[in-house]
BAPATI-66732 format. One record per residue (C-alpha): residue in three letters; y, x, z; residue number from 1; chain. Coordinates in Angstrom, 3 decimals. Example, Ala and Ser with C-alpha at 12.3 -4.5 7.8 and 13.67 -1.06 7.14 Angstrom:
type_py_px_pz_seq_mol
Ala_-4.500_12.300_7.800_1_A
Ser_-1.060_13.670_7.140_2_A
***
This chain:
type_py_px_pz_seq_mol
Met_17.711_14.664_-29.332_1_A
Thr_21.295_13.458_-29.349_2_A
Ala_23.757_14.071_-26.540_3_A
Glu_23.537_10.393_-25.602_4_A
Lys_19.857_10.485_-24.694_5_A
Pro_20.017_13.195_-21.990_6_A
Gln_22.979_11.399_-20.475_7_A
Gly_20.913_8.197_-20.522_8_A
Tyr_18.060_9.904_-18.740_9_A
Arg_20.354_11.499_-16.165_10_A
Ala_21.852_8.106_-15.382_11_A
Glu_18.385_6.559_-15.158_12_A
Phe_17.139_9.296_-12.829_13_A
Arg_20.093_8.601_-10.549_14_A
Ala_19.599_4.819_-10.682_15_A
Thr_15.857_5.101_-10.071_16_A
Leu_16.287_7.528_-7.207_17_A
Ala_19.005_5.378_-5.611_18_A
Leu_16.596_2.429_-5.660_19_A
Ala_13.470_4.420_-4.829_20_A
Trp_14.449_6.495_-1.802_21_A
Pro_14.942_3.516_0.567_22_A
Leu_11.709_2.012_-0.788_23_A
Ile_9.901_5.314_-0.223_24_A
Leu_11.184_5.639_3.326_25_A
Thr_10.359_1.979_3.964_26_A
Asn_6.807_2.592_2.736_27_A
Leu_6.635_5.617_4.999_28_A
Thr_7.664_3.498_7.960_29_A
Met_4.887_1.027_7.118_30_A
Ser_2.410_3.889_6.875_31_A
Leu_3.727_5.398_10.101_32_A
Ile_2.976_2.132_11.886_33_A
Gly_-0.666_2.501_10.838_34_A
Ala_-0.621_6.217_11.636_35_A
Thr_0.730_5.439_15.104_36_A
Asp_-2.229_3.134_15.696_37_A
Val_-4.678_5.844_14.577_38_A
Leu_-2.902_8.514_16.619_39_A
Met_-2.828_6.553_19.873_40_A
Val_-6.305_5.066_19.512_41_A
Gly_-7.534_8.581_18.757_42_A
Trp_-6.382_9.589_22.244_43_A
Leu_-8.906_7.109_23.636_44_A
Gly_-11.796_8.996_22.004_45_A
Pro_-13.851_9.334_18.778_46_A
Thr_-15.777_6.091_19.386_47_A
Glu_-12.615_4.000_19.693_48_A
Leu_-11.104_5.766_16.663_49_A
Ala_-14.202_5.121_14.547_50_A
Ala_-14.414_1.450_15.580_51_A
Ser_-10.730_0.728_14.932_52_A
Ser_-10.995_2.543_11.585_53_A
Leu_-13.896_0.333_10.495_54_A
Gly_-12.056_-2.846_11.474_55_A
Phe_-8.689_-1.726_10.150_56_A
Asn_-10.081_-0.781_6.731_57_A
Leu_-11.768_-4.171_6.385_58_A
Ser_-8.554_-5.968_7.326_59_A
Met_-6.474_-3.809_4.994_60_A
Leu_-8.754_-4.652_2.075_61_A
Leu_-7.783_-8.309_2.536_62_A
Ala_-4.145_-7.569_3.377_63_A
Ile_-3.736_-5.430_0.262_64_A
Phe_-5.148_-8.249_-1.857_65_A
Gly_-2.422_-10.432_-0.356_66_A
Met_0.153_-7.734_-1.075_67_A
Gly_-0.774_-7.842_-4.744_68_A
Leu_-0.210_-11.587_-4.949_69_A
Val_3.129_-11.286_-3.183_70_A
Met_4.182_-8.394_-5.439_71_A
Gly_3.761_-10.652_-8.460_72_A
Ala_7.220_-11.959_-7.574_73_A
Ser_8.855_-8.561_-8.115_74_A
Pro_8.672_-8.313_-11.948_75_A
Leu_9.617_-11.993_-12.239_76_A
Met_12.755_-11.493_-10.132_77_A
Ala_13.657_-8.269_-11.941_78_A
Ser_13.251_-9.839_-15.386_79_A
Glu_15.380_-12.824_-14.345_80_A
Ile_18.126_-10.481_-13.132_81_A
Gly_17.871_-8.582_-16.430_82_A
Arg_18.502_-11.847_-18.317_83_A
Phe_21.212_-13.141_-15.980_84_A
Arg_22.616_-10.708_-13.425_85_A
His_23.980_-13.391_-11.069_86_A
Ser_20.961_-15.703_-11.076_87_A
Val_20.575_-17.541_-7.762_88_A
Arg_18.449_-20.662_-8.178_89_A
Asp_15.556_-18.985_-10.019_90_A
Ile_15.474_-16.099_-7.551_91_A
Arg_15.353_-18.547_-4.641_92_A
Arg_12.577_-20.575_-6.257_93_A
Thr_10.468_-17.473_-6.862_94_A
Phe_10.940_-16.382_-3.260_95_A
Arg_10.054_-19.862_-1.998_96_A
Gln_6.781_-19.866_-3.934_97_A
Thr_6.010_-16.438_-2.517_98_A
Leu_6.066_-17.988_0.952_99_A
Trp_3.746_-20.725_-0.294_100_A
Leu_1.334_-18.052_-1.508_101_A
Val_1.428_-16.308_1.861_102_A
Ala_0.709_-19.537_3.729_103_A
Met_-2.149_-20.590_1.467_104_A
Leu_-3.757_-17.152_1.426_105_A
Ser_-3.556_-16.573_5.177_106_A
Val_-6.061_-19.290_6.091_107_A
Pro_-9.129_-17.781_4.354_108_A
Leu_-8.086_-14.247_5.335_109_A
Leu_-7.977_-15.132_9.026_110_A
Ile_-11.319_-16.936_8.867_111_A
Ile_-12.971_-13.876_7.306_112_A
Leu_-11.433_-11.433_9.786_113_A
Trp_-12.460_-13.531_12.782_114_A
Asn_-16.037_-12.625_11.829_115_A
Thr_-15.421_-8.880_11.496_116_A
Gly_-18.288_-7.915_13.814_117_A
Ala_-20.871_-9.884_11.857_118_A
Ile_-19.588_-8.517_8.542_119_A
Leu_-19.745_-4.902_9.714_120_A
Thr_-23.229_-5.393_11.163_121_A
Leu_-24.347_-6.931_7.869_122_A
Leu_-22.995_-3.831_6.097_123_A
Gly_-25.233_-1.637_8.227_124_A
Gln_-22.692_-0.343_10.744_125_A
Asp_-23.538_0.619_14.321_126_A
Ala_-23.695_-2.489_16.542_127_A
Arg_-21.520_-0.971_19.288_128_A
Leu_-18.832_0.111_16.806_129_A
Ser_-18.959_-3.305_15.106_130_A
Ala_-18.425_-5.158_18.388_131_A
Leu_-15.502_-2.937_19.371_132_A
Ala_-13.986_-3.294_15.880_133_A
Gln_-14.187_-7.086_16.197_134_A
Asp_-12.300_-7.017_19.503_135_A
Tyr_-9.555_-4.984_17.839_136_A
Ile_-9.325_-7.127_14.690_137_A
Arg_-9.249_-10.470_16.497_138_A
Ala_-6.009_-9.267_18.049_139_A
Tyr_-4.664_-7.411_14.997_140_A
Met_-5.352_-10.010_12.272_141_A
Trp_-2.446_-12.282_13.269_142_A
Ser_-0.071_-9.563_12.077_143_A
Ile_-1.186_-9.933_8.433_144_A
Pro_0.681_-13.209_7.587_145_A
Leu_3.756_-11.735_9.255_146_A
Phe_3.399_-8.500_7.271_147_A
Leu_3.106_-10.403_3.969_148_A
Thr_6.197_-12.433_4.842_149_A
Thr_8.131_-9.218_5.488_150_A
Leu_6.914_-7.932_2.114_151_A
Ala_8.282_-11.059_0.412_152_A
Phe_11.722_-10.282_1.847_153_A
Arg_11.356_-6.645_0.756_154_A
Asn_10.605_-7.726_-2.840_155_A
Phe_13.757_-9.827_-2.852_156_A
Leu_15.916_-6.967_-1.576_157_A
Ala_14.360_-4.516_-4.054_158_A
Ala_14.894_-6.840_-7.035_159_A
Leu_18.586_-6.980_-6.133_160_A
Glu_18.512_-3.150_-5.851_161_A
Arg_19.622_-3.442_-2.194_162_A
Pro_16.586_-2.037_-0.331_163_A
Arg_18.374_-0.224_2.513_164_A
Trp_18.040_-3.149_4.897_165_A
Ser_14.265_-2.935_4.383_166_A
Leu_14.423_0.668_5.531_167_A
Ile_16.404_-0.209_8.651_168_A
Val_13.956_-2.963_9.552_169_A
Gly_11.053_-0.568_8.910_170_A
Val_12.503_2.072_11.236_171_A
Val_12.884_-0.548_13.965_172_A
Gly_9.255_-1.501_13.302_173_A
Val_8.016_2.072_13.807_174_A
Leu_9.906_2.463_17.074_175_A
Gly_8.766_-0.937_18.289_176_A
Asn_5.147_-0.190_17.390_177_A
Ile_5.240_3.051_19.368_178_A
Leu_6.613_1.229_22.400_179_A
Phe_4.238_-1.735_22.149_180_A
Asn_1.174_0.441_21.540_181_A
Tyr_1.934_2.899_24.305_182_A
Ser_2.501_0.063_26.738_183_A
Leu_-0.507_-2.057_25.803_184_A
Ile_-3.131_0.568_24.948_185_A
Phe_-2.627_2.689_28.057_186_A
Gly_-1.095_0.176_30.477_187_A
Arg_2.409_1.586_30.779_188_A
Phe_5.652_-0.117_31.900_189_A
Gly_3.747_-2.678_33.929_190_A
Met_1.593_-3.848_31.010_191_A
Pro_-2.234_-4.148_31.232_192_A
Ala_-4.331_-1.315_29.707_193_A
Leu_-6.029_-3.137_26.814_194_A
Gly_-7.385_-0.149_24.868_195_A
Val_-8.023_-0.860_21.175_196_A
Val_-7.104_-4.527_21.687_197_A
Gly_-3.667_-3.358_22.829_198_A
Ala_-3.166_-1.646_19.466_199_A
Gly_-3.851_-4.978_17.735_200_A
Val_-1.472_-6.923_19.960_201_A
Gly_1.186_-4.238_19.444_202_A
Ser_0.916_-4.650_15.663_203_A
Val_1.435_-8.410_15.947_204_A
Leu_4.551_-7.978_18.077_205_A
Thr_5.892_-5.318_15.710_206_A
Asn_5.511_-7.509_12.618_207_A
Leu_7.004_-10.502_14.424_208_A
Val_10.109_-8.456_15.204_209_A
Met_10.396_-7.324_11.566_210_A
Val_10.188_-10.869_10.177_211_A
Ala_12.865_-12.010_12.621_212_A
Leu_15.131_-9.127_11.592_213_A
Met_14.660_-9.890_7.887_214_A
Ile_15.692_-13.503_8.448_215_A
Val_18.808_-12.343_10.290_216_A
Val_19.668_-9.935_7.442_217_A
Val_19.423_-12.452_4.586_218_A
Tyr_21.459_-15.037_6.475_219_A
Arg_24.114_-12.761_7.965_220_A
Asp_24.774_-10.359_5.080_221_A
Arg_27.215_-11.928_2.608_222_A
Gln_25.414_-10.366_-0.390_223_A
Phe_22.282_-12.365_0.379_224_A
Arg_23.595_-15.441_2.200_225_A
Arg_24.421_-17.283_-1.033_226_A
Tyr_20.745_-17.377_-2.039_227_A
His_19.788_-19.634_0.927_228_A
Leu_16.265_-18.211_0.685_229_A
Leu_14.685_-20.493_3.275_230_A
Gly_16.516_-23.623_2.170_231_A
Arg_14.121_-26.477_1.416_232_A
Trp_11.180_-24.081_1.622_233_A
Trp_8.790_-27.051_1.583_234_A
Arg_9.696_-28.010_-2.019_235_A
Ser_7.046_-27.174_-4.608_236_A
Asp_7.577_-25.539_-7.996_237_A
Trp_4.106_-25.567_-9.531_238_A
Pro_4.969_-23.974_-12.913_239_A
Arg_6.597_-21.030_-11.120_240_A
Phe_3.710_-20.887_-8.651_241_A
Ala_1.286_-20.713_-11.593_242_A
Glu_3.314_-17.952_-13.281_243_A
Met_3.410_-15.915_-10.090_244_A
Thr_-0.321_-16.400_-9.650_245_A
Arg_-0.953_-15.349_-13.273_246_A
Ile_0.930_-12.096_-12.792_247_A
Gly_0.049_-11.493_-9.155_248_A
Thr_-3.703_-12.157_-9.227_249_A
Pro_-4.560_-9.132_-11.424_250_A
Ile_-2.269_-7.009_-9.237_251_A
Ala_-4.047_-8.316_-6.153_252_A
Ile_-7.473_-7.635_-7.629_253_A
Ser_-6.403_-4.139_-8.739_254_A
His_-5.131_-3.411_-5.233_255_A
Ala_-8.333_-4.805_-3.768_256_A
Phe_-10.396_-2.592_-6.063_257_A
Glu_-8.468_0.485_-4.917_258_A
Ala_-8.416_-0.456_-1.238_259_A
Gly_-12.011_-1.618_-1.489_260_A
Val_-13.079_1.810_-2.664_261_A
Phe_-11.639_3.387_0.474_262_A
Thr_-13.154_0.625_2.611_263_A
Ala_-16.500_1.230_0.935_264_A
Ala_-16.008_4.936_1.599_265_A
Val_-15.590_4.173_5.312_266_A
Met_-18.816_2.161_5.251_267_A
Leu_-20.634_5.025_3.510_268_A
Met_-19.222_7.420_6.101_269_A
Gly_-20.657_5.125_8.766_270_A
Trp_-24.110_5.704_7.267_271_A
Ile_-23.564_9.456_7.649_272_A
Ser_-22.201_9.770_11.217_273_A
Thr_-19.533_8.618_13.661_274_A
Ala_-17.835_12.006_13.255_275_A
Ala_-17.610_11.452_9.491_276_A
Val_-15.905_8.071_10.039_277_A
Ala_-13.371_9.579_12.442_278_A
Ala_-12.662_12.535_10.127_279_A
His_-12.266_10.181_7.180_280_A
Ala_-9.693_8.173_9.168_281_A
Val_-7.658_11.332_9.791_282_A
Ala_-7.762_12.538_6.171_283_A
Leu_-7.026_9.067_4.819_284_A
Gln_-3.967_8.667_7.042_285_A
Leu_-2.495_11.914_5.726_286_A
Ala_-3.296_11.020_2.114_287_A
Ser_-1.755_7.580_2.702_288_A
Leu_1.458_9.140_3.995_289_A
Thr_1.954_11.212_0.834_290_A
Phe_1.009_8.199_-1.312_291_A
Met_3.996_6.259_0.015_292_A
Val_6.382_8.305_-2.144_293_A
Pro_4.861_7.563_-5.572_294_A
Met_4.219_4.029_-4.376_295_A
Gly_7.949_3.628_-3.736_296_A
Leu_8.711_5.101_-7.152_297_A
Ala_6.206_2.668_-8.666_298_A
Gln_8.062_-0.229_-7.007_299_A
Ala_11.337_1.132_-8.372_300_A
Ala_9.755_1.481_-11.819_301_A
Thr_8.652_-2.157_-11.732_302_A
Val_12.207_-3.280_-10.995_303_A
Arg_13.949_-0.927_-13.435_304_A
Val_11.448_-1.548_-16.253_305_A
Gly_11.526_-5.277_-15.445_306_A
Ile_15.309_-5.363_-15.845_307_A
Gly_14.934_-3.704_-19.239_308_A
His_12.222_-6.205_-20.111_309_A
Gly_14.547_-9.092_-19.268_310_A
Arg_17.278_-7.581_-21.436_311_A
Gly_14.885_-6.846_-24.314_312_A
Asp_16.018_-3.186_-24.180_313_A
Ala_13.194_-0.847_-25.279_314_A
Ala_15.268_2.301_-24.659_315_A
His_15.992_1.231_-21.087_316_A
Ile_12.281_0.530_-20.557_317_A
Arg_11.347_3.999_-21.829_318_A
Arg_13.872_5.833_-19.662_319_A
Ala_13.047_3.797_-16.553_320_A
Gly_9.321_4.426_-16.872_321_A
Trp_9.352_8.148_-17.562_322_A
Ser_11.996_8.873_-14.920_323_A
Ser_9.799_7.391_-12.185_324_A
Phe_6.670_9.063_-13.553_325_A
Val_8.147_12.567_-13.558_326_A
Met_9.450_12.233_-10.001_327_A
Gly_6.203_10.742_-8.686_328_A
Thr_3.839_13.335_-10.146_329_A
Gly_6.182_16.204_-9.278_330_A
Phe_6.253_15.212_-5.614_331_A
Met_2.475_14.865_-5.417_332_A
Ala_2.004_18.330_-6.921_333_A
Val_4.009_19.754_-4.016_334_A
Met_1.951_17.749_-1.508_335_A
Ala_-1.275_19.044_-3.047_336_A
Leu_-0.099_22.610_-2.479_337_A
Ile_0.735_21.893_1.171_338_A
Met_-2.662_20.271_1.823_339_A
Leu_-4.456_23.239_0.307_340_A
Thr_-2.396_25.695_2.357_341_A
Ile_-2.521_24.224_5.887_342_A
Pro_-5.312_21.609_6.120_343_A
Gly_-6.260_22.616_9.676_344_A
Gln_-2.751_22.208_11.033_345_A
Leu_-2.423_18.808_9.360_346_A
Ala_-5.695_17.574_10.872_347_A
Gly_-4.488_18.854_14.244_348_A
Leu_-1.689_16.299_14.204_349_A
Phe_-4.263_13.565_14.863_350_A
Ile_-6.990_15.234_16.920_351_A
Asp_-7.097_17.983_19.550_352_A
Arg_-8.796_20.830_17.686_353_A
Ser_-9.076_22.877_20.890_354_A
Asp_-11.399_20.292_22.461_355_A
Pro_-15.046_21.228_21.738_356_A
Ala_-15.940_17.523_21.620_357_A
Asn_-13.748_17.195_18.501_358_A
Ala_-15.052_20.291_16.701_359_A
Glu_-17.237_18.430_14.194_360_A
Val_-14.542_15.854_13.436_361_A
Ala_-11.924_18.586_12.915_362_A
Glu_-14.164_20.578_10.567_363_A
Leu_-14.988_17.517_8.463_364_A
Ala_-11.343_16.418_8.345_365_A
Val_-10.317_19.816_6.950_366_A
Ser_-12.975_19.666_4.216_367_A
Phe_-11.906_16.126_3.268_368_A
Leu_-8.238_17.171_3.096_369_A
Ile_-9.039_19.990_0.684_370_A
Val_-10.631_17.493_-1.692_371_A
Ala_-7.761_15.037_-1.131_372_A
Ala_-5.336_17.757_-2.219_373_A
Leu_-7.113_17.938_-5.563_374_A
Phe_-6.430_14.281_-6.437_375_A
Gln_-2.824_14.056_-5.248_376_A
Val_-1.294_14.333_-8.734_377_A
Ala_-3.797_11.880_-10.224_378_A
Asp_-3.132_9.411_-7.412_379_A
Gly_0.610_9.618_-7.973_380_A
Ala_0.244_9.294_-11.737_381_A
Gln_-1.965_6.207_-11.616_382_A
Val_0.186_4.254_-9.153_383_A
Val_3.501_4.994_-10.921_384_A
Ala_2.015_4.222_-14.356_385_A
Gln_0.680_0.952_-12.946_386_A
Gly_4.174_0.112_-11.657_387_A
Met_5.631_0.861_-15.089_388_A
Leu_3.173_-1.500_-16.779_389_A
Arg_3.821_-4.121_-14.088_390_A
Gly_7.495_-4.133_-15.076_391_A
Leu_6.307_-5.234_-18.534_392_A
Gln_4.319_-8.002_-16.773_393_A
Asp_1.157_-6.286_-18.019_394_A
Thr_-1.343_-6.655_-15.191_395_A
Phe_-4.707_-7.870_-16.552_396_A
Val_-5.894_-4.796_-18.471_397_A
Pro_-4.742_-2.413_-15.700_398_A
Met_-6.952_-4.500_-13.390_399_A
Leu_-9.942_-3.696_-15.628_400_A
Phe_-9.015_-0.010_-15.544_401_A
Ala_-9.050_-0.171_-11.760_402_A
Leu_-12.506_-1.761_-11.730_403_A
Leu_-13.920_0.927_-14.011_404_A
Gly_-12.256_3.911_-12.369_405_A
Tyr_-12.511_2.988_-8.704_406_A
Trp_-15.885_1.293_-8.533_407_A
Val_-18.059_2.166_-11.518_408_A
Ile_-17.001_5.828_-11.525_409_A
Gly_-15.352_6.551_-8.152_410_A
Ile_-17.702_4.958_-5.653_411_A
Gly_-20.737_5.396_-7.921_412_A
Val_-20.277_9.136_-8.335_413_A
Gly_-19.248_9.494_-4.676_414_A
Ala_-22.377_7.772_-3.366_415_A
Trp_-24.575_9.805_-5.716_416_A
Leu_-23.026_13.095_-4.590_417_A
Ala_-23.121_12.105_-0.910_418_A
Phe_-26.733_10.976_-0.692_419_A
Glu_-28.626_12.182_-3.761_420_A
Arg_-27.005_15.624_-3.912_421_A
Glu_-26.596_15.724_-0.111_422_A
Trp_-22.906_16.614_-0.187_423_A
Gly_-22.230_14.200_2.682_424_A
Gly_-18.651_13.055_3.205_425_A
Val_-17.260_15.662_0.806_426_A
Gly_-19.255_14.022_-1.978_427_A
Ile_-17.648_10.655_-1.242_428_A
Trp_-14.159_12.155_-1.410_429_A
Thr_-15.039_14.003_-4.632_430_A
Gly_-16.090_10.716_-6.227_431_A
Leu_-12.786_9.154_-5.181_432_A
Ala_-10.903_12.046_-6.803_433_A
Ile_-12.759_11.628_-10.101_434_A
Gly_-12.182_7.862_-10.126_435_A
Leu_-8.449_8.204_-9.504_436_A
Gly_-8.188_10.753_-12.316_437_A
Ile_-9.859_8.371_-14.780_438_A
Val_-7.547_5.501_-13.800_439_A
Ala_-4.474_7.726_-14.204_440_A
Val_-5.471_8.715_-17.758_441_A
Leu_-6.153_5.108_-18.771_442_A
Met_-2.892_3.754_-17.302_443_A
Leu_-0.778_6.455_-18.907_444_A
Thr_-2.459_6.011_-22.288_445_A
Arg_-1.698_2.285_-22.220_446_A
Trp_1.947_2.935_-21.336_447_A
Met_2.296_5.387_-24.241_448_A
Gln_0.867_2.755_-26.610_449_A
Arg_3.024_-0.089_-25.238_450_A
Glu_4.820_-0.765_-28.531_451_A
Arg_1.652_-0.789_-30.639_452_A
Leu_-0.031_-3.087_-28.108_453_A
Gly_2.835_-5.597_-28.232_454_A
Leu_3.917_-5.115_-24.602_455_A
Leu_7.614_-4.688_-25.403_456_A
Pro_9.783_-7.819_-25.442_457_A
Ser_10.956_-7.164_-29.001_458_A
Ala_7.327_-7.048_-30.192_459_A
Ala_6.558_-10.238_-28.276_460_A
***
């Protein structure tokens, strides 16, 4: 290896980390908003926690599908910046069509979520939990269009490699969510005590504040003002809309496959016991928190690889991809060690382990966390590798990998272990671990064969 190559990798590590750390912390703030809901609803009791978990996981399945469509704008913006660093009109048009996607997608999502109770009952969930989940979701669901709009702004800021404003807005969102939830769930500061419905209303208010702050940022900051992002937002650009849909739909389906596996896992837990659902919610929140770091690195990889794709620079693409991959898997290895070492203390952050009423939930949560520790590295590897491929605008085949790994293998093996082998909830988590490992291997293999497969711009 020549002296130039290490220097190139050192520079890429610095550039990737500079882009990734605000994205990581922003993702953590988004996850903390969800964790705050789980934490405060958990104080109401296991029944409320289980019901909100059922409803929240159903809503997140649909919201994550929307996220995938919106994220289709990210590689397009990055590639355009790679071709022409000071592009304005094309960036604005891509952003405008992102808002069109959000508006068009929100209508069917809201119709589906309005019928949460009937859907959960149809899936075999307890009638009382289903009714309580519906009350929560009918308040919460209005936050989803607002969340997707905030994500559109975040994609714009990330493509320009200026994500720190996203972090600031995210921190405000966490603090606001704590205040809104505490006030509306428990009836503090003169507000009515709405219970789980209060958590839903709090999420709507939080996301409304974040959208408003994003609009202020892009119109007050001189770096972004020249783009006039909301100017003539009603104008169509059907070719660009079609291109975004072509790239974003496989991303959306891949995200839905992954989120759907965890939603299906919640439903399977519901067939086992209420305690299993509550314990699953605790373990999943902790796993989701660690996942935010490789997810941020995956977003950075999409931008950095996308810039190289726009330039037609294969060396830049290689350095950008591997830099993100090494950091993502290295972090998750450390998290796996922590989960294996102190699972009880981690579970205790969400439930009172000293309360005998929570004994079964606490014990199950610890066993789930031990299994979750085993798939941390695989989870980090698959999401970063997917982000690397996304920067090459390669999204269809990774979608097929997700279908195979998450559903055919992950949920299939998990259900078999849980019910045929009588492993219970641990069997479901074991199946998830195996599925994530398969997806990671497939994604990484495709990345390593990118030149032979014609994914590089020079080959195209």
